[in-house]
C-alpha distance (Angstrom), angle and dihedral (degrees) to the residues before:
residue distance angle dihedral
M1 . . .
F2 3.80 . .
T3 3.80 137.8 .
G4 3.80 101.1 -136.7
I5 3.81 91.4 -118.0
V6 3.81 104.0 127.9
E7 3.80 113.3 -136.7
E8 3.79 97.5 -162.9
M9 3.76 146.7 -25.3
G10 3.77 112.9 -104.5
A11 3.79 128.9 -173.8
V12 3.79 131.2 -128.9
S13 3.80 110.3 -113.6
T14 3.82 98.7 176.8
F15 3.80 135.5 8.6
N16 3.79 110.9 -169.3
K17 3.79 115.7 -175.1
G18 3.78 116.4 179.6
L19 3.77 144.3 142.9
A20 3.80 90.7 -81.9
G21 3.80 92.6 54.3
T22 3.79 141.8 -84.8
R23 3.78 124.8 -62.8
L24 3.78 122.5 -170.2
T25 3.81 122.5 -163.5
I26 3.80 117.7 -162.6
M27 3.80 129.8 -168.0
A28 3.81 112.8 -135.8
S29 3.81 141.6 153.1
T30 3.81 115.8 -174.4
I31 3.80 97.6 47.7
M32 3.81 92.8 45.4
A33 3.83 90.8 75.1
D34 3.81 95.0 89.8
L35 3.80 103.5 0.3
T36 3.80 109.5 139.3
I37 3.78 133.1 -171.8
G38 3.79 107.8 -86.5
A39 3.80 94.2 26.7
S40 3.80 120.6 133.0
V41 3.80 119.6 -115.3
S42 3.79 128.3 -175.4
V43 3.81 108.9 -133.9
N44 3.81 109.7 -172.7
G45 3.79 87.0 -26.9
A46 3.81 97.6 -48.9
C47 3.80 116.9 117.5
L48 3.82 108.5 -128.9
T49 3.81 134.2 168.8
A50 3.80 123.7 -119.8
V51 3.81 107.2 -125.0
A52 3.82 99.2 171.8
R53 3.79 137.7 10.2
T54 3.78 145.2 -178.1
D55 3.80 129.0 -172.1
H56 3.79 91.2 -82.2
D57 3.80 108.4 27.4
F58 3.79 145.5 23.6
S59 3.80 135.6 -152.0
V60 3.80 132.1 -136.4
D61 3.79 131.8 -172.5
V62 3.81 114.1 -130.8
S63 3.79 120.0 -153.9
P64 3.83 122.6 -137.7
E65 3.82 88.4 -114.1
T66 3.81 91.9 56.5
L67 3.80 91.4 47.0
S68 3.80 90.5 51.6
V69 3.82 97.3 51.3
T70 3.83 101.9 36.3
T71 3.80 138.0 51.4
L72 3.82 92.4 -110.9
A73 3.80 92.0 101.8
G74 3.81 88.1 66.9
L75 3.80 95.1 58.4
T76 3.81 119.0 112.9
T77 3.79 135.7 -178.1
G78 3.81 107.7 -61.0
S79 3.80 96.0 21.0
P80 3.84 111.9 144.2
V81 3.81 115.9 -125.8
N82 3.81 134.9 -170.8
L83 3.81 112.8 -118.8
E84 3.80 132.8 -163.6
R85 3.79 131.0 165.2
A86 3.80 120.0 -135.9
M87 3.79 113.2 -77.7
K88 3.80 124.9 -102.2
L89 3.79 115.8 -132.3
N90 3.81 92.6 -139.6
E91 3.81 93.6 61.3
R92 3.81 134.1 77.7
I93 3.81 116.1 -88.4
G94 3.78 102.2 -132.2
G95 3.81 95.2 -178.6
H96 3.82 124.1 18.5
M97 3.79 138.8 -75.8
V98 3.82 107.6 -63.7
S99 3.81 122.8 -177.7
G100 3.80 97.8 -167.5
H101 3.82 90.6 -128.1
V102 3.79 105.9 127.3
D103 3.82 113.8 -136.9
G104 3.78 97.9 -166.4
I105 3.78 149.2 -38.7
G106 3.79 125.7 -86.3
S107 3.80 132.5 -174.2
I108 3.79 133.3 -144.1
R109 3.81 111.6 -106.2
S110 3.79 96.7 178.7
R111 3.80 142.9 -7.5
H112 3.78 130.3 -163.8
Q113 3.79 141.2 154.9
D114 3.79 120.5 -103.2
G115 3.79 105.3 -175.1
N116 3.81 105.8 -57.0
A117 3.82 93.5 -19.5
L118 3.80 128.1 93.6
V119 3.81 108.3 -138.7
L120 3.80 117.2 -153.6
E121 3.78 125.1 -169.4
I122 3.79 107.5 -155.3
E123 3.79 122.7 -164.7
A124 3.79 110.3 -143.0
P125 3.82 139.7 -179.2
K126 3.80 116.8 -91.6
E127 3.81 92.3 -113.1
I128 3.81 88.9 62.0
L129 3.80 97.5 39.9
R130 3.82 88.4 53.6
L131 3.82 88.2 68.3
C132 3.82 96.4 42.2
V133 3.80 118.6 105.2
Q134 3.77 131.3 174.8
K135 3.83 109.8 -90.0
G136 3.80 89.2 10.4
S137 3.80 125.4 124.4
I138 3.79 130.7 -99.6
T139 3.78 133.6 169.7
V140 3.82 116.5 -128.1
D141 3.82 115.8 -173.6
G142 3.80 87.9 -23.3
I143 3.82 94.8 -48.6
S144 3.79 121.5 122.9
L145 3.81 107.7 -131.3
T146 3.80 137.8 171.7
I147 3.80 117.5 -123.0
N148 3.80 112.1 -124.9
E149 3.80 98.6 -175.3
V150 3.81 139.5 -1.1
T151 3.81 125.0 -149.5
E152 3.80 131.7 178.4
R153 3.81 92.0 -89.2
S154 3.78 106.4 19.6
F155 3.78 151.0 15.2
L156 3.80 131.7 -132.3
V157 3.80 128.5 -133.5
A158 3.80 131.0 -178.2
I159 3.81 116.9 -137.9
I160 3.80 116.9 -153.6
P161 3.84 117.7 -140.5
H162 3.82 93.3 -104.5
T163 3.82 92.9 54.7
A164 3.81 91.7 45.2
K165 3.81 89.5 52.3
V166 3.81 100.9 46.1
T167 3.84 99.8 37.3
T168 3.78 136.3 50.5
L169 3.82 92.8 -104.6
G170 3.79 91.2 86.2
L171 3.82 88.3 60.4
K172 3.79 97.8 47.0
Q173 3.80 120.2 109.1
V174 3.81 136.1 -167.1
G175 3.81 109.4 -66.3
D176 3.82 95.4 25.4
T177 3.80 115.9 130.5
L178 3.81 126.8 -125.9
N179 3.80 138.1 -166.2
L180 3.81 112.3 -116.0
E181 3.80 130.8 -161.8
S182 3.79 120.6 -176.2
D183 3.79 122.1 -135.8
L184 3.81 108.8 -77.2
I185 3.81 94.0 -140.4
G186 3.80 90.5 53.8
K187 3.81 90.2 55.0
Y188 3.80 92.1 54.5
V189 3.80 92.7 46.5
E190 3.80 90.9 50.9
R191 3.82 91.5 48.7
L192 3.81 92.8 50.6
L193 3.80 92.2 49.1
Q194 3.80 90.9 49.3
E195 3.81 91.2 50.9
R196 3.81 88.7 54.0
G197 3.79 92.5 49.3
L198 3.80 92.1 -114.6
L199 3.80 93.1 118.7
P200 3.82 131.1 36.0
P201 3.83 115.6 -108.9
K202 3.78 119.0 -93.8
P203 3.80 111.3 -79.0
T204 3.78 117.0 -110.3
P205 3.82 108.3 -106.9
V206 3.79 115.3 -109.2
I207 3.79 109.7 -124.6
D208 3.79 99.6 -143.2
K209 3.81 136.7 137.7
D210 3.80 92.8 -81.7
Y211 3.83 91.9 50.7
L212 3.81 91.6 51.4
Q213 3.82 93.9 45.5
R214 3.81 92.8 51.3
R215 3.80 88.7 55.2
G216 3.78 95.3 46.7
L217 3.80 93.3 -112.8
M218 3.80 95.7 125.4
């Protein structure tokens, strides 16, 4: 579990994709202090396991499933990534409960300044928007954010200067894709209501061109 409070921005040093699988090596500093082999790390919101490390970087193996449902397949050497170690239960939770299991991919429809805040409008799949509520929580590329507004196709978030500076969100432009994770509590509430017949079951996803493109399969 994570909190959605990014500890640092790392950078991809190698991205090796082969028949045996994909291994990603990431340069970092802050999180290396107590990072051990087998520990969980959130990389742009995806929970991955450290399988090797040096004093200055660590490696993770990425499964085909993870590559197909996240933006990690689009990383290249030098790409910045948001990093967070697994949370400790004896510390304050500055964001919200984050599992690190990406629910889908969104894309930035617009960005503009509102005073000192950077406002992003993020287009998202219906299965994610269904769990979005105004002033509720959502995880965007591993960052815990508060939803300002929800529309039929998107939601809006305001990024304070500190978050824009220490995470990748300050670098994102219109059209860029993002990993999204819905609020965990909302998922449980929806499941309970469905079990009681108070909500219709989740719709079966339509496997069309748009679905395949959003998952990097075309």
